[in-house]
Structures are given as structure tokens and as C-alpha cells.
N, C-alpha and C positions, 0 to 999 in steps of 0.2 A: 768827403761826401758821406752822408749818413745812409746806411742800408736799412731797409725795412726789416723788422723782425717778425718772422712767421709765427713765432710763439705768442706774439701779442696781437696777431691778426692785422698787421699794419699794411695798408694799401694807400699810398699818399695821392690825394687828388691833385691832378696837374692840368686839367682841361679848363681853360679860361672861359669858354662858353658856358660850361656847367657852373663855374663859380659865379658868373654873372646871373644865371637863372636863380641860383640860391639866394643871392642878395636882393633880387627883385621880389622875393616872397613877402618880406616884411620890412617896413621902414624902421631903422634902428638908431636914427639920429637922436641924441640926448636920451637914449634908453640904456638900461643896464643889460649887458650881453654876457652869455656864457657859451664858450665853445668847448665841446668835449672831443678829445682826440685831435688836437690841431696839427699833429704831425710836424712837417717841416715849415709850416706857417704860410702855405700858399693862400688859403682862405683868410687866415688871420690878418695878413697885410691889407687885404681889401676891406675887411670889417673896420679896421682902424681908420681907413680913409673916409668912412661914412660917419665919423665923429660920434661914437657911442658915449654915453655919460660915464659909464664904467665898463671895463672889459676884463672878464675872468676867463681863464682857460684851465681845464683839468687835463694833465698829462702825466702818465705813469713812468714813461721811459726817461731815465736820467740823462741820456745823451741828447734827447730832443729838448729836455728842459734847459740844458746848457745852451743849445743853439737858439731857442726861443728867447732866453734871457739876453744873449748877446745881440740878437737881431732887433728886439723890440724894447729893450731897456725898461723904462718905467711906463710904457704905453699899455702894458697888460699886467695883470696880477696872476701869477702861476700857482696853481694848486697841485702840488706834486704828490698825488695819491692815486690809488686805484679807484676809478669812478664808483665801483660797487661798494666802497667803504666811505664814500663822501656823503655827508648830510647836506643836501643841496639847500635845505631851508635856512641853513646858517650862513650861506654865502653872502647874501645881501638882503637888506630890508625891502628893496624894490623887487617887483616881479621881473623875472629874467626872460629875455628872448634867447632861446637855446638853439645853437647849431651843433650838429654832430655827424661826423663820418664814423659811425659806430663800428668797432671791430666785429666782424661777422660772427666770431665764435662766442661772443657774450651779448650780442645786440638785443635778443629777446629778454635776457636776464636783466639788462639795464632798463628796458622799457617797463617790464613787469614790476621791477623795484620801484620805479617812479610812480606807477599807477597805484600799487598796493599801499604805498606810504603816503599818499595824498591825505591832507587834512580834510575833514568832512566838507567844509564849505570854503576852504582857502587854498588856492593854488600858488605855488612858489614861482611858477612861470606864467608868462602871458601867451606864449606859443612855443611849439617845438618844431624845428625844421631838421629832419633827420634822414640819413641815408641808411638803407638796409639792403641786404641781399634781396633780389627781386622776388624770389620764392617766399621769403619771410614777409615782405611787403604785401604780396598777394594774399597771404593768410590774414594779415592785419585788416585789410580792407574788404575781405570777403563777406558776403551776406549769406543768410540761411538758405538751405536747399542747394548748396554748392559743395563740391568735394573739398575745397580748401577752408571752408568755414569750420571754426573750432574754438578752443579755449582762448587762443590769442585774439581772435576776432571779438569775442564777447568781452574779455577784459579791456581791450583797447577802446571799444566803443561805449563803454559804460559812462565815462565822464568826459569823453573827448570827441569832437567832430574831426573827421580825418579826410584829407584830400590828397590824391596823388598828383604831384607836380610834373614829374617826367621819369622816364626810364633812362639809365645811364650805362653805356657800353664799357667793357673792360679797358678799352684804350684810353679812357679818361683817368686812369690810375697808373701809378708806378709803385711796385710791380703790378702787372695786369692780373686781376683776379680771374678765376676760371668761369665766373658766372656774371650775369648782368646784375645791376643794382637799380634801386628805385629811390626817388626822393619823395618823402611824405611830409605833409604839413598837418600838425595837430593843434587844435584850439580848444580850450576848456568850454564845456557846455554850461549854459546858465541853469538849465533844468535837467536833473538826472534822478534816477531812482535812489532813494536813501537806503543805504546798507550800513548797518552798524559796524561790522568788521569785514573789510575787504577780503580777508583770508577765507571767509565763508563762501564768497563768490568763487574764489580759486578752488575751494574744495568741491563745490557743486559741479563746476565744469570739469574738474579732474575726474570725478567719479563717473559722470555721464559719458565723457569722451574717451575714457579708458577702454571702452568697448563700442566704438562708434558704428560698427556694422551690426550690432545687436539692437533689438528693440528696447524701448525705454523702460519696460516693466522691471527688469532686474536692478538697474541703478536707482530707479525711483523707490523700490522696496527697500533697498539698502539704506537710503537716506531718510525715507519717510515711513517705513514700515507699513506700506500699503494704505496710507491714510487717504480714504475716499473723499474726505472733505476738501483736501488740497486739489485732488484730481478734478473734482466737480467745480470748484471755485475758479480754477485756471483753465478749465475745459481742455485738459490734456488727453490726447489719444495715446495710450501706452503701446499701441502697435506701430507708432512712428519710431524713427531713429533719431539720435541726438542732433544731427545736422538739420532736422526738419523743424526744430523749435527756434523761434526768432529771439532776438536779443532780449526783448521785453519779458518774454516768458522765463528766461534764465534769471533775470533780475528779480522777478516776482517770486520765483522758486526760492531764491536766496532769502528774500524777506520772510517767506513762510517758514523756511528752515530756522531762521533766527527766532521767529515767534514761538516755535515749538521747543527750541533748545535753550532759550534764555531763562 
């Protein structure tokens, strides 16, 4: 029996009801599928039964790779790497349906990597079906004027429509995590704000939310040197706080920043 490794943030999904809910989110028959962190293969075996065209899994743990190889033989293609070091664009020519029970300790890093490395108008996935710690999921789906709204909300909603499918109790995993989880569904937007370099959006949100309880004047001056033209154009009240600006304003601020610095 394989024991979960705490150092890799492993909590294996064992709840058949949750597995069924996950598989109802998207039809995968004759589609290319990627599973990130398949663990002992509980979800993997059910994905195979739905006849995907091709099936790739990313698994870092050598012991789990051996088990998956023995259990599924030629039914899956195993990528034995750390997901943070994989270039997903090179996995397949088809857009991928992505499933992931992401390790809690690197889940936001994985998501941000995928968002920031997206090509301007070409997505390597058709949808993402991902599990996060509930607290992280709440931040991803939060809207402005709420306490959990922040950098992760703004980055995630830039190019993706996001929907919560369900919350998941610790008893659905082995070993049981100490917190609840949430299942989120991400789908690429057809229309989104054009930003030349996504790292500029990351920078804008980092500077503004580094002092989220302060008013906007200080971070705005740090980035725009008090440019009144930008303030007037976007109708920004510098007496507000970072969580009071909506998604659109941050995307427009990033565009203005690029116009001034290019």
C-alpha cells in the first residue's frame, strides 16, 4: 500500500460520489485528456472508462508512477516530471480537458503559471476541472468589494470564466486534509482585455494589493507617478482601497501601464 507523502501535499481522492460529480462536468469521449496528480489512480480508472482519444497524466512521485504503469499499462501516457517544470503546450496538438487534484502547497503557483504563460489568443486547454483548498477557491471566485478579492481573483478572471461545482469534505480524501476543498470549472473566454505581457498584470496587482488596507494613492503614484490623465480616463477615486476596483479597472490599468512604459 502506497502512503501519501506530506512533503508533496498528497491527499488521494477516494469518494466515488465526488468522482462521479467531476466526470459529469465535461464530456471527454474522443477528447484528449490531461490529469495532474493522479495519485493512486482512483479518478484515472474512471476517466479511461469514458474513452478519451488520448490520456496523459503528470505525476512526480516515482512510486506512484510505478503503480500507475502497472495498473494502466498502455492506456495512459505518464509524464514523470514536476508539473511546475512541464511545458503543457508541448503535450499534444489537441486542446486538453484538464483534471487536477492539485497539491495544496503549490496549487496557486500552478494556476498562476498556466494563466501567465498562455499565448495571446491560443489556449492549450479546452477547460480546467480543478480541486483547491476551499479558502483558495473562495479567493479565485471572489468579486470586488469583498474581503477575499485580490490578486488571485484578478489574474484568474482575466481570460477565464469560472464556476464553482461543489465543496468537498475532508472525508473524501485519504489521508484526510484539515480543511475543506472546492471543485472549480474554468473555461477560456472568447473576449478578454488584451495585455501584451501578463507579467505586467501580475506587477500591477502585486503593487496595489501589497497594502490592501491603504488607499490607492500610494501604489498608483508608485506605478504611474501621479499621472492625472490615467486617473481621469479611468475615473479612479484614489481614496478607495485596492479591493474596491473591479476586474476591468485593473486590466485597463495594466494596458495604460504598458502604454506608458513600452
